[in-house]
N, C-alpha and C positions, 0 to 999 in steps of 0.2 A: 226387784232391780226396777228400776222404771227404765222405761225404752224411750223415753222422749228427748228430744233434741233441741233447746230455746238457744233462738238468738236475740239478741235486745242490742238494740241500737241505739239506747239514751244513757246505758250504763257507766262507759267509758269510752272516748273516741279511738279509731283505731291505730296500732301502731303505726303504720307506714302504707302511703299509696299502694294499691293492686300493681304488680309488677309483674313481666314475662322474664324468667330468669332458667337459662341452659344449663349452667353449671354453675353451683350445684343443682343438683334435680330439686327443683319445687316439686314436691308431693302435695301439699294442701295451701289454701290461701285466705284469707279471713275468716278462719275458725273463730270467728267470737264471743266468747260467753258460751262455752263448752255444756255448763251448768247452772240453770237457776235452782239455785240449792232448797230454798224454799219453796219449791213447786213440782217436784220430783219426788216427792214421797210423801205420807201422811204427817200428821203432827208430829210422831217420831219417828224414824226408823232408819235405816242404810242406803245412801243411795250409793249406785254405782254405775256411770254411764260413761261409755266407751267412745272415741274417736278411732277408727283405724286410717292407715294407710295403705296406698296398692301396694299390691305385692310386687316386691323386689328380691335382688338377689342382695343377702348380705354378708358382711366380710369383719372380721377381726380390724380394726383401726378406723371403720366408716364411724360418719359423726351426725348425728340428728340434731339439731340446730333450730329454737323456735323461743318467740317473746310470749311472758304470761305476765299474769297480774290478778290481783283484787282490787273491787273498792278501795278507796282512799280512806284510811281509817278503820276499815270494816272491823267490827267486835265478833263475827261469827268465823271462827277458820275454818279453812279448806284447804283440801289436800288433792294433789297429782300423782299418779304414778304413771312411769313409763314405762312398760312392758313391750316382750321381744316373742313374736311364734313362728317358730321354723317347720310350721307344717303347710307351708305354700301360698295358696290362696284361699285357706280355709279361715272362716272368721270368728268361731266359736268361741263365747266368751263365757261360756258355764249358763247354768240354768238357775241362778239365784244371785243375790246381792252377792255375797263372800266366794263366790267361786269367781277362777279365770276363763276355765276352757283352757284351750290349747296357748294362750299368753302366760306362760309358768314360769318365764325369765323374766323376772324383776330388774330392771336397769339402773333406775333411778326414783326416790320418791322426793317431794317438794312439801314441806312441812309435816312429816310424818305421823308427829307425835299430835298434831293438830292445837298447835299453839298458838292464841290470839297475836297478830303479829308476825307469825310466823311463815307468812306468804307473801310477796312482795306485792304492796299497793303500785307501783308504778311498773313498767313496760320493763322486762328484767330477761336479761337471754339464760336461757338452760340448754348447756351443752351435754350431751352424751355422747361417750365413745364406745362404740361395739368391743369387747373381749371376751376370752373365755372360747368360742367357737370351736370347735374340730376341725374346720374348714367353711367353705361358702356354703350359704342355706338360701333356700328359697321362704322367702316370710313374710312379715307385715309388724309394722310396731304400730301399739295399741295405748292412748294415751286414756288412761282410765282416773274418771273421775270418785275419788272414793270417800266418803265422809260417811261416819258412824253419828247414831245419836244427832242423826241431821232432822230437818223438816221445820215445819211453821214453831213448834213447841219443842224443838230439840237445841241442845246448845253449841251446835255448828250448823254450819254451810251458808254460803252466801250465793258469791257470785264469783266466777274463774272467765278469764279470757285467754284466748291461745292466737298468737296471729305468725306471720311472717315465718311460716316452718319450711325448714330445707335439709335436706339428707345429700351429703356428702360423700361418697364411697373414695376410697382410695383406689379399686382396683376399678377401673372401669373396662365396659364392654366393648368389645374388637368393633361393635357399629358403633361406638361413639369415639373412636378414635382411630378415622380412615385414614390418616398418614403416617401411621405404625403396624407392620406386620413381623408377625414372628414364626419364624421356622427350627424346627419342629415345634408345634405346639400342645402336644402331651407325648409322653414316652414312659419308660423306665429307667433307672438308675442302680445298680446293684450299690449295695452299702461300700463304702472307704473310694469308691469310685466316683467321677465327674462325667457330666454331659455339655455339649455344646446347645445354645439357642442362640442363632441368629436374627438379631432386631436390626429392620431396616425401617428407612423412613423415605414419604413420598410427599413432597411441598407440592405438588402441582395442584391449582386453585385453589393453596391456601392466600392469606392477607400476609402483607408483613407484620413480624410481628413473633411471641416467644409462645411456645405450646409447649405443654407439660402433659404425664401421664404417668404412669405406675405399672411396670410388668409386674403381674403378681404370680408366685410360682407356689402352688398348693400342694402339698405330697404329705404321706401319711408317717410322715417323722414325726414323733412323739413330744420332739424339744422346739422344733421349728417347723409349725404345719402350714406357716405363711412365709414368703420371703418377699419383701417388697424391693423393686431396683427400680428408681425414679428415672425416668427418659425426658429429658425437655431439649425441643426443638426449636431453633432460631432462624427464621426465614429475614432473610435481608430482602430491602425492595429490590425489584427491578427496573434497571435507568436502561434505557434502549437511547443509544446516540444515534441522530442521523445526520451525516453531513452531506448538503447540496453544494455540488460543483459547478455555480451557473456561470464560471469566467472559465470554463474547460482547461482549468490549470492540470488536474490527471488526466495524460493519456492511455490510451487502450494498452492493457498489459501492465500497467503501473498498480502498485498493490497500496492502500493508503491504512494504517495501524493506527491504532489507539494509546497512547502513554500518558500515565498522568503518575499523580501521589498516589491513588489506591493501588497500583503496579509496581512501583517503586522507577516509574518513568522508564520502563522496560519497553521499548518500539518494536520489541519482536514477538511478542506475545499472543499480540490481541490483533489480528489482520482483518480488517472488517469485510462486509460481504457490498461486493458491488452490483448494481444494474446493469441490464445488458450495454446500456449506452455509456458507462462511467460516469454517470453524472449526479447518482445517490450512490452512498455507503451505510453500510448501518452495523451496530453491535450493541448486544444486549448485556449485560453484567449484572449482579447481584451486588450490591454495595451498600453496607452499613449506614445509619443516620451518621450524617455530620457533612464536613465541608470538605471539596476536593479542586484541585488544579489539575489541569489537562491540556494537551494538544493533539491536533490530527498533524501525522508524520506521513509525508509522499517517498516510497519507495521507489528511485528516478537517478539511479548512477550513483547511489550512495544516501544517505539518511535526510529526508529535507526537512528540517524541521520548523521551518520558517515560510514556506511558499503558503500554506492555506492559513495561517496565523502568527504574528506578528509577537503576540504578550501570551502569556498563558490566558485560556480560559478558566472558568470558576464554576463551578455547580453547589447548591447547597441541598443534600437528601433530607427529605422526611418522610419520604413515601416513593410508590412505584410513580414513576412518568417518562416520560417521550420528551430528549432534547433535540430538537430543530437547530443546527447551527450551519453558518452560511462563511463564506471567506472575511477574514478580517486583518487586513493588511495595512499598514500605515510608515510614510515614508519616515527614515532620518533625517535625509536631506533633499531640499529642491533648491536648483539654483540658475539663475540665467548666464551664460556662460558667454555670450556675444556682446557685441559693441553695446557701451549705456545707450547711446546714440547712432540711429540709422537713417539713410536717409535714402527717397526712391522717389519714384514719378508714379499717377495712379494709373491703373487698370494694366502694371508693367509688373512682374514677381520682384518682389524685395525682399532681401537676406541672403543665406538665409537667416531667421530667427534662432539660437540655439540654445538648451537647456541641458540640465545634468538632474538625474533622481538618483536616492539611493533608499534601495528598499533590503532591509535586514533579511540576509541568508536567500535573497531574492535576484538581486542586481551582481551578486560576487562575482560570478562566474562569466566567462565570454556569452556574447549572445545577448539578444534581449529577455529580460526577468520574464519570466513565464508568467502572462497572463495579466501583462499589465499594459495600460495605454497610454501613449504621451500625446500632447496637443499644444501647439504653438496658439498664441490671441492676441487680438488688438482691439482697443476703444477708447471711449472719451472716458477720464476718470470720473466725470458725473455720472456715468452709466454703471450700475452695477457691475462686477467682473464678471458674472456669470453670464449675463446678457454682452458681453462681447461676441466679438466676429472668432471663434474657435475651429484651427484647421488642425486634423490629424498629423501627427509627426512623427517620421522615420527615423528607427533606432542606428546610428552609424558607428559605434565602438564604445570605447570605456575608457573609463577615467580613473583609473583605481579600481576601487566596486563600487561605481557609479556607472549608470548608462547614460548616454550619451543621444541624443534627440535633435532630430533640428524639420526644418521648412519653411520655405518660402511664404509669402503672403502675396496676395496680389488686393491693395485696395483700390476701390472705385472713384471713390472723392478724395481731393486733395483735403491737405489738413494736417493738423499735430495730433496724434495719437500716443498712447502711452503702449506698450506690449510686456506680456509675460508668460509665463510658461505653466503648466501643471500635468499633474500626472494622476490615475485613477486605478485602481487596483481590485476594487469590490465592487464591481460595474454589474455585474448578472442583472436582471429582472427579477424584480422582488428578494434582492439583498436588503437586508436593513440595515447594512452599513456601509453604503454606497456614498459617496463623498469623492471632487475635486480636491486633491490639495497642490497649491499653490506657489510658484519659486519667484524672487525678487532677487534684483543686483548684488545683494551682499548674504543672501541665501536664507532660506526657514529652516531649522531646525529646533528640537527641543529648546526651551528658552529665550527663541528667536520666533516671532511670529513672524508671517507675511505682513508688509507694508506697501500701501498702494501708492504713497508720493515714494517708493523706492523702484518703481518699475522704469523700465526699459523707455526712452522716446523713440517715435516712429514718426520721421516727418516725410509728407506726400505731395510734392508738389506737383501744378498741372501740367499733363503731358504734353510736350511742345512738338506742334505740329511744321514740318517743314515744305515751302511750294518750290517747286522745281524754278529753277531759272531759265529764263527765255531769250535767246538771242535773237537782236534784230541786224 
């Protein structure tokens, strides 16, 4: 028996790049050229070279997989045996080339009859499944390059290569599956009876994905010494929804709930956690990958679906994430209610200038819509409307579902101006949805845009000074 182990890098290329594999467990990497047949014996003899795996727990159903080959068009037959030892860490392979020591279980043999062309000459997978064990054993696998009539003058033996060897066990060690727990882990069951084993899972610290393991029950039952129960744990991504109430729409004592397609639009099952100032509301839930619509609902004298969002919001879930949201309300109607043309004097209050606004679900009830700001303004049509003079207006009542608001304006210089009205519901500092909505004389609504040439006319004349009459 030769004790040599020869690695030759110039015989044929590696099967694959060296890589770390977590599961299945990799027992060996890069075991290229287990034997150089012509250099492992005399002119003629028997070669028995061994490559042993580390000690491991071996069970029925476990699989050993590796790739092997010989040089292309080899004319000298080679043979490889895969053997098993159930003797723990012992490495005894016998005292001569024909003995096998504790590796007395032959699992498979490649080209057992030493036929030319009987061994693959391209990298080919060899898969061996363990069977026939009475129960789990501690042991090793042995890959034995075993060729007789070998050597420089023999009819057999050339080169073989082994690469990318892995060992897959159907029954994982409990330490390898921390998310799975069993109770009890051992016990006795009388013939004809049954016992209950509680299986629990814990996804803490796990990334989103699917995890699998097998619960293996071994016993002294002569017919079913091993029972394998597959367990699958699917961890969905955790999405944290954070709503920032920058406009003080939600008052102290009011709840915000999260409703959407992920919970059947039930606005009563997911109440968000608020901070001390009722400015930030948070909820975390697990969602499978996909697309969802949702809304934030304020609990204030009823279910206020539209106070924080006119339209449904949308999210696409592909992994764990935090979603920061802000108020996003848009008016359905903005309109100048006061006369198309108003006249006044400089430095004297003129008006009032009157407007109305409709926000779905926000302006419907009596009282100013929660968190809305109204303004009236005037300026020259040659100036960008945002740069006009704007004055905060006061809510004065309802026109159906619309809020009515008004204010006078005091113009310092005489001239002819245009005037308009506007509203804003997303005005909080840092709200990415901020933006004024403007109203004109014929109303602004979906399909009817704001028209600068359809604003009101404000004519301001110089202020007249009257001198007192003097009598002589």
